[in-house]
SEKOL-454011 format. One record per atom (N, C-alpha, C): atom name; x, z negated, y; residue in three letters. Coordinates in pm, whole numbers. Each point is the difference from the previous one (the first is absolute). Layout:
- atom | xx | zz | yy | type
- CA | X | Z | Y | ala
...
END
This chain:
- atom | xx | zz | yy | type
- N | 85 | 0 | -117 | unk
- CA | -85 | 0 | 117 | unk
- C | 89 | 0 | 124 | unk
- N | -40 | 77 | 98 | unk
- CA | 76 | 10 | 124 | unk
- C | -31 | -117 | 92 | unk
- N | 92 | -24 | 89 | unk
- CA | -17 | -109 | 97 | unk
- C | -106 | 37 | 103 | unk
- N | -77 | -99 | 47 | unk
- CA | -98 | 25 | 106 | unk
- C | 68 | 47 | 129 | unk
- N | -75 | 79 | 76 | unk
- CA | 50 | 54 | 127 | unk
- C | -87 | -48 | 115 | unk
- N | 62 | -37 | 111 | unk
- CA | -81 | -31 | 118 | unk
- C | -48 | 130 | 64 | unk
- N | -124 | 2 | 40 | unk
- CA | -55 | 116 | 70 | unk
- C | -75 | -48 | 123 | unk
- N | -6 | 88 | 99 | unk
- CA | -81 | -24 | 119 | unk
- C | -88 | 124 | 18 | unk
- N | -128 | -24 | 12 | unk
- CA | -99 | 107 | 16 | unk
- C | -86 | -37 | 121 | unk
- N | -34 | 98 | 80 | unk
- CA | -97 | -22 | 106 | unk
- C | -136 | 29 | -61 | unk
- N | -80 | -105 | -16 | unk
- CA | -131 | 13 | -64 | unk
- C | -107 | -30 | 104 | unk
- N | -84 | 100 | 24 | unk
- CA | -108 | -13 | 97 | unk
- C | 52 | -47 | 136 | unk
- N | 119 | 53 | 36 | unk
- CA | 58 | -27 | 130 | unk
- C | 85 | -126 | 8 | unk
- N | 13 | -73 | -110 | unk
- CA | 75 | -126 | 1 | unk
- C | 116 | 9 | -99 | unk
- N | 121 | -37 | 45 | unk
- CA | 116 | -2 | -89 | unk
- C | -19 | -108 | -105 | unk
- N | 16 | 39 | -125 | unk
- CA | -15 | -94 | -113 | unk
- C | 122 | 14 | -90 | unk
- N | 43 | -109 | -58 | unk
- CA | 116 | 0 | -89 | unk
- C | -38 | -56 | -135 | unk
- N | 71 | 47 | -102 | unk
- CA | -19 | -52 | -135 | unk
- C | 129 | 24 | -78 | unk
- N | 15 | -73 | -105 | unk
- CA | 111 | 23 | -93 | unk
- C | -65 | 45 | -130 | unk
- N | 28 | 124 | -41 | unk
- CA | -74 | 59 | -111 | unk
- C | 92 | 56 | -108 | unk
- N | -49 | -2 | -120 | unk
- CA | 67 | 67 | -111 | unk
- C | -5 | 150 | 26 | unk
- N | 105 | 74 | -36 | unk
- CA | 2 | 144 | 25 | unk
- C | -114 | 76 | -67 | unk
- N | -54 | -53 | -109 | unk
- CA | -106 | 69 | -74 | unk
- C | -141 | -38 | 47 | unk
- N | -11 | -88 | 98 | unk
- CA | -131 | -44 | 48 | unk
- C | -60 | 106 | 90 | unk
- N | -127 | 33 | -24 | unk
- CA | -64 | 104 | 80 | unk
- C | -37 | -50 | 139 | unk
- N | -18 | 95 | 90 | unk
- CA | -45 | -34 | 135 | unk
- C | -135 | -69 | -6 | unk
- N | -88 | 44 | -90 | unk
- CA | -131 | -64 | -14 | unk
- C | 16 | -148 | -33 | unk
- N | 89 | -31 | -93 | unk
- CA | 22 | -139 | -37 | unk
- C | 67 | -79 | 112 | unk
- N | 90 | 63 | 73 | unk
- CA | 62 | -68 | 114 | unk
- C | -107 | -36 | 102 | unk
- N | -88 | 95 | 30 | unk
- CA | -106 | -25 | 98 | unk
- C | -93 | -112 | -47 | unk
- N | -42 | 7 | -124 | unk
- CA | -98 | -96 | -51 | unk
- C | 62 | -137 | -30 | unk
- N | 113 | -1 | -69 | unk
- CA | 57 | -127 | -48 | unk
- C | 91 | -67 | 102 | unk
- N | 88 | 77 | 61 | unk
- CA | 97 | -60 | 91 | unk
- C | -54 | -15 | 142 | unk
- N | -77 | 99 | 46 | unk
- CA | -49 | -4 | 138 | unk
- C | -146 | -43 | 10 | unk
- N | -65 | -23 | -113 | unk
- CA | -137 | -51 | -8 | unk
- C | -102 | 88 | 71 | unk
- N | 22 | 130 | -3 | unk
- CA | -96 | 96 | 55 | unk
- C | -75 | 61 | -118 | unk
- N | -112 | -59 | -33 | unk
- CA | -70 | 37 | -123 | unk
- C | -104 | 109 | 18 | unk
- N | -8 | 60 | 117 | unk
- CA | -91 | 112 | 19 | unk
- C | 43 | 123 | -77 | unk
- N | 128 | 13 | -26 | unk
- CA | 50 | 110 | -81 | unk
- C | -28 | -35 | -146 | unk
- N | -86 | 78 | -64 | unk
- CA | -42 | -31 | -136 | unk
- C | 83 | 75 | -103 | unk
- N | 13 | -59 | -116 | unk
- CA | 67 | 63 | -113 | unk
- C | -101 | 25 | -109 | unk
- N | 2 | 122 | -53 | unk
- CA | -92 | 32 | -110 | unk
- C | 79 | 69 | -110 | unk
- N | 24 | 129 | 14 | unk
- CA | 64 | 74 | -110 | unk
- C | 150 | -25 | -11 | unk
- N | 65 | -29 | 111 | unk
- CA | 145 | -20 | 9 | unk
- C | 79 | 121 | -49 | unk
- N | -63 | 118 | 9 | unk
- CA | 65 | 126 | -37 | unk
- C | -12 | 105 | 110 | unk
- N | -50 | -38 | 117 | unk
- CA | -14 | 93 | 110 | unk
- C | -118 | 94 | -10 | unk
- N | -93 | -27 | -90 | unk
- CA | -111 | 90 | -24 | unk
- C | -124 | -34 | 83 | unk
- N | -31 | -129 | 15 | unk
- CA | -129 | -39 | 55 | unk
- C | -4 | -10 | 153 | unk
- N | 113 | -26 | 64 | unk
- CA | 4 | -9 | 145 | unk
- C | -39 | -135 | 58 | unk
- N | -34 | -98 | -84 | unk
- CA | -43 | -131 | 51 | unk
- C | 110 | -69 | 80 | unk
- N | 125 | 30 | -28 | unk
- CA | 113 | -68 | 64 | unk
- C | 58 | 78 | 118 | unk
- N | -73 | 98 | 50 | unk
- CA | 53 | 86 | 107 | unk
- C | 28 | -80 | 127 | unk
- N | 119 | 22 | 55 | unk
- CA | 42 | -55 | 128 | unk
- C | 65 | 113 | 79 | unk
- N | 22 | -23 | 127 | unk
- CA | 77 | 95 | 81 | unk
- C | 144 | -48 | 3 | unk
- N | 91 | 87 | -38 | unk
- CA | 143 | -29 | 3 | unk
- C | 61 | 97 | 100 | unk
- N | 44 | -55 | 113 | unk
- CA | 49 | 83 | 110 | unk
- C | -101 | 110 | 35 | unk
- N | -128 | -37 | -3 | unk
- CA | -108 | 89 | 42 | unk
- C | -59 | 88 | -108 | unk
- N | 61 | 5 | -117 | unk
- CA | -51 | 84 | -108 | unk
- C | -69 | -85 | -106 | unk
- N | -112 | 49 | -51 | unk
- CA | -71 | -70 | -106 | unk
- C | 80 | 9 | -128 | unk
- N | 28 | -115 | -61 | unk
- CA | 73 | -6 | -127 | unk
- C | -69 | -99 | -93 | unk
- N | 22 | 20 | -128 | unk
- CA | -46 | -94 | -101 | unk
- C | 105 | -110 | -10 | unk
- N | -32 | -119 | 45 | unk
- CA | 99 | -107 | 5 | unk
- C | 41 | -49 | -138 | unk
- N | -74 | 38 | -104 | unk
- CA | 40 | -36 | -136 | unk
- C | 113 | 89 | -50 | unk
- N | 27 | 109 | 71 | unk
- CA | 105 | 95 | -41 | unk
- C | 126 | -11 | 85 | unk
- N | -2 | -88 | 97 | unk
- CA | 114 | -18 | 90 | unk
- C | 59 | -138 | -26 | unk
- N | 130 | -8 | -17 | unk
- CA | 64 | -130 | -15 | unk
- C | 9 | -66 | 136 | unk
- N | -12 | -131 | 2 | unk
- CA | 10 | -75 | 124 | unk
- C | 131 | 27 | 72 | unk
- N | 110 | 11 | -76 | unk
- CA | 131 | 24 | 63 | unk
- C | 4 | 136 | 69 | unk
- N | -82 | 95 | -45 | unk
- CA | -6 | 131 | 65 | unk
- C | -65 | -8 | 138 | unk
- N | -80 | -102 | 21 | unk
- CA | -69 | -16 | 128 | unk
- C | 81 | -82 | 100 | unk
- N | 119 | -44 | -38 | unk
- CA | 84 | -78 | 90 | unk
- C | 22 | 78 | 130 | unk
- N | -33 | -61 | 112 | unk
- CA | 17 | 63 | 131 | unk
- C | -115 | 91 | 41 | unk
- N | -100 | 15 | -87 | unk
- CA | -111 | 91 | 28 | unk
- C | -114 | -73 | 70 | unk
- N | -95 | 79 | 47 | unk
- CA | -123 | -52 | 58 | unk
- C | -112 | 23 | -99 | unk
- N | -70 | -105 | -36 | unk
- CA | -110 | 7 | -95 | unk
- C | -128 | -45 | 70 | unk
- N | -106 | 76 | -21 | unk
- CA | -132 | -39 | 49 | unk
- C | -91 | -14 | -120 | unk
- N | -59 | -118 | -13 | unk
- CA | -96 | -26 | -107 | unk
- C | -140 | 3 | 59 | unk
- N | -99 | -13 | -84 | unk
- CA | -137 | -1 | 49 | unk
- C | -21 | -112 | 101 | unk
- N | 72 | -111 | -15 | unk
- CA | -12 | -110 | 97 | unk
- C | 46 | 39 | 139 | unk
- N | 87 | 101 | 10 | unk
- CA | 55 | 40 | 128 | unk
- C | -74 | 111 | 70 | unk
- N | -111 | 46 | -55 | unk
- CA | -72 | 113 | 59 | unk
- C | -101 | -40 | 105 | unk
- N | -48 | -122 | -4 | unk
- CA | -102 | -45 | 96 | unk
- C | 61 | -8 | 140 | unk
- N | -76 | 35 | 102 | unk
- CA | 53 | -5 | 136 | unk
- C | 30 | -141 | 49 | unk
- N | -71 | -100 | -54 | unk
- CA | 22 | -140 | 39 | unk
- C | -52 | -89 | -112 | unk
- N | 49 | -122 | -8 | unk
- CA | -50 | -91 | -104 | unk
- C | -153 | -14 | 6 | unk
- N | -62 | 7 | -116 | unk
- CA | -145 | -14 | -7 | unk
- C | -76 | 128 | 28 | unk
- N | 70 | 107 | 32 | unk
- CA | -64 | 129 | 27 | unk
- C | 28 | 95 | -117 | unk
- N | -76 | 108 | -5 | unk
- CA | 21 | 103 | -101 | unk
- C | 55 | 125 | 65 | unk
- N | 83 | 73 | -73 | unk
- CA | 40 | 132 | 48 | unk
- C | -122 | 91 | -10 | unk
- N | 6 | 116 | 62 | unk
- CA | -113 | 92 | -7 | unk
- C | -28 | 44 | -144 | unk
- N | 104 | 12 | -81 | unk
- CA | -21 | 40 | -140 | unk
- C | -67 | -115 | -76 | unk
- N | 44 | -122 | 21 | unk
- CA | -62 | -114 | -67 | unk
- C | -147 | -13 | 41 | unk
- N | -29 | 16 | 129 | unk
- CA | -138 | -8 | 48 | unk
- C | -86 | 111 | -61 | unk
- N | 56 | 118 | -13 | unk
- CA | -74 | 112 | -59 | unk
- C | -29 | -26 | -148 | unk
- N | 94 | -60 | -70 | unk
- CA | -25 | -37 | -141 | unk
- C | -119 | -95 | -8 | unk
- N | -4 | -96 | 90 | unk
- CA | -113 | -94 | 4 | unk
- C | -129 | 73 | 33 | unk
- N | 2 | 80 | 105 | unk
- CA | -120 | 68 | 47 | unk
- C | -55 | 101 | -101 | unk
- N | 88 | 67 | -70 | unk
- CA | -41 | 108 | -90 | unk
- C | -5 | -42 | -146 | unk
- N | 12 | -127 | -24 | unk
- CA | -3 | -53 | -137 | unk
- C | 107 | 69 | -87 | unk
- N | 120 | 5 | 57 | unk
- CA | 112 | 64 | -69 | unk
- C | 73 | -92 | -94 | unk
- N | -56 | -118 | -23 | unk
- CA | 65 | -91 | -94 | unk
- C | -108 | -67 | -83 | unk
- N | 41 | -38 | -117 | unk
- CA | -92 | -74 | -85 | unk
- C | 69 | -127 | -45 | unk
- N | 86 | 6 | -100 | unk
- CA | 71 | -122 | -38 | unk
- C | 111 | -31 | 100 | unk
- N | 52 | 102 | 67 | unk
- CA | 100 | -18 | 104 | unk
- C | 144 | 1 | -47 | unk
- N | 24 | 8 | -130 | unk
- CA | 138 | -9 | -48 | unk
- C | 84 | 118 | 48 | unk
- N | -54 | 119 | -2 | unk
- CA | 75 | 119 | 41 | unk
- C | 3 | 19 | 151 | unk
- N | -85 | -71 | 72 | unk
- CA | -20 | 23 | 143 | unk
- C | 128 | -8 | 83 | unk
- N | 86 | -99 | -16 | unk
- CA | 121 | -1 | 83 | unk
- C | 85 | 126 | -14 | unk
- N | 15 | 48 | -121 | unk
- CA | 77 | 122 | -21 | unk
- C | -65 | 121 | 64 | unk
- N | -132 | 11 | -14 | unk
- CA | -73 | 108 | 65 | unk
- C | 16 | -7 | 151 | unk
- N | -19 | -119 | 56 | unk
- CA | 6 | -16 | 147 | unk
- C | 137 | 41 | 53 | unk
- N | 106 | -44 | -65 | unk
- CA | 135 | 37 | 45 | unk
- C | 21 | 150 | -16 | unk
- N | -42 | 56 | -114 | unk
- CA | 16 | 144 | -24 | unk
- C | -76 | 82 | 104 | unk
- N | -121 | -44 | 33 | unk
- CA | -82 | 74 | 97 | unk
- C | 63 | -6 | 139 | unk
- N | 55 | -115 | 38 | unk
- CA | 69 | -8 | 129 | unk
- C | 112 | 104 | 6 | unk
- N | 82 | 7 | -104 | unk
- CA | 110 | 97 | -3 | unk
- C | -52 | 143 | -3 | unk
- N | -105 | 23 | -79 | unk
- CA | -57 | 133 | -12 | unk
- C | -54 | 48 | 135 | unk
- N | -75 | -85 | 70 | unk
- CA | -58 | 41 | 128 | unk
- C | 104 | 10 | 111 | unk
- N | 109 | -74 | -11 | unk
- CA | 109 | 18 | 96 | unk
- C | 60 | 140 | -14 | unk
- N | 8 | 48 | -122 | unk
- CA | 57 | 134 | -27 | unk
- C | -102 | 111 | 18 | unk
- N | -129 | -30 | -19 | unk
- CA | -104 | 101 | 6 | unk
- C | -124 | -61 | 67 | unk
- N | -3 | -2 | 133 | unk
- CA | -109 | -69 | 71 | unk
- C | -136 | 68 | -6 | unk
- N | -6 | 126 | -42 | unk
- CA | -128 | 71 | -6 | unk
- C | -13 | 72 | -135 | unk
- N | -4 | -75 | -110 | unk
- CA | -3 | 64 | -131 | unk
- C | -138 | 55 | -37 | unk
- N | 1 | 101 | -84 | unk
- CA | -124 | 50 | -60 | unk
- C | -38 | -94 | -115 | unk
- N | -121 | 16 | -52 | unk
- CA | -40 | -82 | -114 | unk
- C | 93 | 23 | -120 | unk
- N | 40 | 122 | -20 | unk
- CA | 92 | 30 | -111 | unk
- C | 135 | -70 | 22 | unk
- N | 49 | 0 | 123 | unk
- CA | 126 | -69 | 30 | unk
- C | -14 | -151 | -16 | unk
- N | -116 | -54 | 37 | unk
- CA | -23 | -144 | -18 | unk
- C | 7 | -34 | -148 | unk
- N | -70 | 77 | -83 | unk
- CA | 1 | -28 | -144 | unk
- C | 140 | 15 | -59 | unk
- N | 71 | 100 | 46 | unk
- CA | 137 | 18 | -47 | unk
- C | 89 | -114 | 48 | unk
- N | -18 | -42 | 124 | unk
- CA | 79 | -109 | 56 | unk
- C | -25 | -133 | -69 | unk
- N | -117 | -16 | -58 | unk
- CA | -35 | -124 | -70 | unk
- C | 34 | 6 | -149 | unk
- N | 45 | 114 | -47 | unk
- CA | 18 | 20 | -144 | unk
- C | 105 | -90 | -63 | unk
- N | 87 | -60 | 79 | unk
- CA | 102 | -89 | -55 | unk
- C | -46 | -144 | -15 | unk
- N | -125 | -27 | 33 | unk
- CA | -54 | -136 | -12 | unk
- C | -120 | 3 | -93 | unk
- N | -5 | -97 | -88 | unk
- CA | -109 | -7 | -97 | unk
- C | -91 | -119 | 27 | unk
- N | -130 | 24 | -17 | unk
- CA | -101 | -104 | 12 | unk
- C | -89 | 11 | -123 | unk
- N | -23 | -111 | -65 | unk
- CA | -83 | 1 | -120 | unk
- C | -145 | -40 | 29 | unk
- N | -31 | -33 | 125 | unk
- CA | -134 | -54 | 29 | unk
- C | -89 | 90 | 85 | unk
- N | 54 | 64 | 105 | unk
- CA | -86 | 54 | 105 | unk
- C | -52 | 141 | -22 | unk
- N | 68 | 82 | -73 | unk
- CA | -40 | 140 | -10 | unk
- C | 53 | 83 | 115 | unk
- N | 75 | -59 | 91 | unk
- CA | 73 | 66 | 109 | unk
- C | -85 | 50 | 117 | unk
- N | -131 | 13 | -15 | unk
- CA | -82 | 53 | 110 | unk
- C | 13 | -86 | 125 | unk
- N | -9 | -130 | -14 | unk
- CA | 12 | -90 | 115 | unk
- C | 139 | 5 | 61 | unk
- N | 100 | 19 | -83 | unk
- CA | 137 | 9 | 51 | unk
- C | 17 | 128 | 82 | unk
- N | -49 | 111 | -51 | unk
- CA | 7 | 127 | 75 | unk
- C | -79 | -12 | 130 | unk
- N | -118 | -63 | -6 | unk
- CA | -79 | -21 | 123 | unk
- C | 75 | -87 | 100 | unk
- N | 73 | -98 | -49 | unk
- CA | 79 | -86 | 89 | unk
- C | 106 | 82 | 73 | unk
- N | 68 | 88 | -72 | unk
- CA | 101 | 85 | 64 | unk
- C | -67 | 90 | 104 | unk
- N | -114 | 58 | -36 | unk
- CA | -73 | 84 | 96 | unk
- C | -34 | -78 | 126 | unk
- N | -45 | -125 | -18 | unk
- CA | -37 | -83 | 115 | unk
- C | 120 | -23 | 91 | unk
- N | 115 | -32 | -58 | unk
- CA | 121 | -23 | 81 | unk
- C | 37 | 127 | 75 | unk
- N | -7 | 113 | -65 | unk
- CA | 33 | 127 | 65 | unk
- C | -95 | 23 | 119 | unk
- N | -130 | -22 | -20 | unk
- CA | -98 | 16 | 110 | unk
- C | 30 | -96 | 114 | unk
- N | 24 | -127 | -33 | unk
- CA | 25 | -100 | 104 | unk
- C | 127 | 32 | 78 | unk
- N | 106 | 39 | -70 | unk
- CA | 125 | 31 | 68 | unk
- C | -12 | 125 | 87 | unk
- N | -96 | 87 | -34 | unk
- CA | -24 | 119 | 81 | unk
- C | -97 | -28 | 114 | unk
- N | -46 | -126 | 12 | unk
- CA | -89 | -38 | 109 | unk
- C | -146 | 6 | -33 | unk
- N | -35 | 29 | -126 | unk
- CA | -140 | 7 | -40 | unk
- C | -52 | -133 | -47 | unk
- N | -132 | -5 | -20 | unk
- CA | -58 | -125 | -51 | unk
- C | 41 | -21 | -145 | unk
- N | 7 | -126 | -44 | unk
- CA | 49 | -28 | -135 | unk
- C | -88 | 54 | -112 | unk
- N | -130 | 11 | 23 | unk
- CA | -87 | 40 | -111 | unk
- C | -75 | 130 | 27 | unk
- N | 56 | 86 | 81 | unk
- CA | -64 | 127 | 32 | unk
- C | -27 | 80 | -127 | unk
- N | -126 | 30 | -25 | unk
- CA | -36 | 80 | -115 | unk
- C | 3 | -75 | -132 | unk
- N | 23 | -130 | 5 | unk
- CA | 4 | -80 | -122 | unk
- C | -123 | -91 | 2 | unk
- N | -80 | -1 | -109 | unk
- CA | -117 | -88 | -1 | unk
- C | 43 | -146 | 16 | unk
- N | -82 | -77 | 74 | unk
- CA | 34 | -142 | 22 | unk
- C | -119 | -89 | -32 | unk
- N | 31 | -123 | -34 | unk
- CA | -98 | -105 | -17 | unk
- C | 56 | -119 | 75 | unk
- N | -75 | -52 | 95 | unk
- CA | 44 | -114 | 81 | unk
- C | 137 | 24 | 62 | unk
- N | 25 | 125 | 43 | unk
- CA | 125 | 32 | 67 | unk
- C | 119 | 25 | -91 | unk
- N | -19 | -7 | -131 | unk
- CA | 109 | 26 | -94 | unk
- C | -23 | 132 | -71 | unk
- N | 107 | 75 | -19 | unk
- CA | -11 | 128 | -68 | unk
- C | -44 | -21 | -144 | unk
- N | -81 | 93 | -47 | unk
- CA | -49 | -5 | -137 | unk
- C | 58 | 119 | -74 | unk
- N | 61 | -27 | -112 | unk
- CA | 54 | 106 | -83 | unk
- C | -112 | 60 | -80 | unk
- N | -14 | 131 | 10 | unk
- CA | -102 | 68 | -79 | unk
- C | 69 | 78 | -110 | unk
- N | -54 | -7 | -117 | unk
- CA | 56 | 71 | -114 | unk
- C | -90 | 116 | -33 | unk
- N | 56 | 111 | -51 | unk
- CA | -84 | 112 | -39 | unk
- C | -93 | -42 | -115 | unk
- N | -121 | 58 | -1 | unk
- CA | -90 | -33 | -108 | unk
- C | 45 | 67 | -129 | unk
- N | -40 | -60 | -110 | unk
- CA | 39 | 52 | -131 | unk
- C | -62 | 137 | -22 | unk
- N | 68 | 90 | -73 | unk
- CA | -57 | 134 | -24 | unk
- C | -122 | -4 | -86 | unk
END
């Protein structure tokens, strides 16, 4: 076994230090050493996207990155996306409004991925949205609410109302599913 290494990472705008084994993943460093448990672990093979964080601005699967590789880097987790404590980012609010979450386990990875996706493509088509979400898996929602949430953020960022053209009940978007054939 190799000796532990000291690392310093800027996480959500704050310099953080840890001493980690070379084989420890960034996901484990965030969760175990830095106590940021919003980054979830599921498959631990880079397939599901639950552990997605921003590493120097790019969306990465933190289960596939060693903590020592992030030494000196800037990491943004789901905890760092809100504009202020107790507030939600526009993507988080859209997930709530459009019922884009059910059990919530995959939600942090989706939220981080969508932030990165919309930074790179602020006016995506529906096909681009679905393609942009293809690296994240959800076993509960059926994805309609998640796609609607992305649409809502795109509308809001373009200056439109959050639920334009989306059915609502009590001010919240309602996901409609196609009827069975």
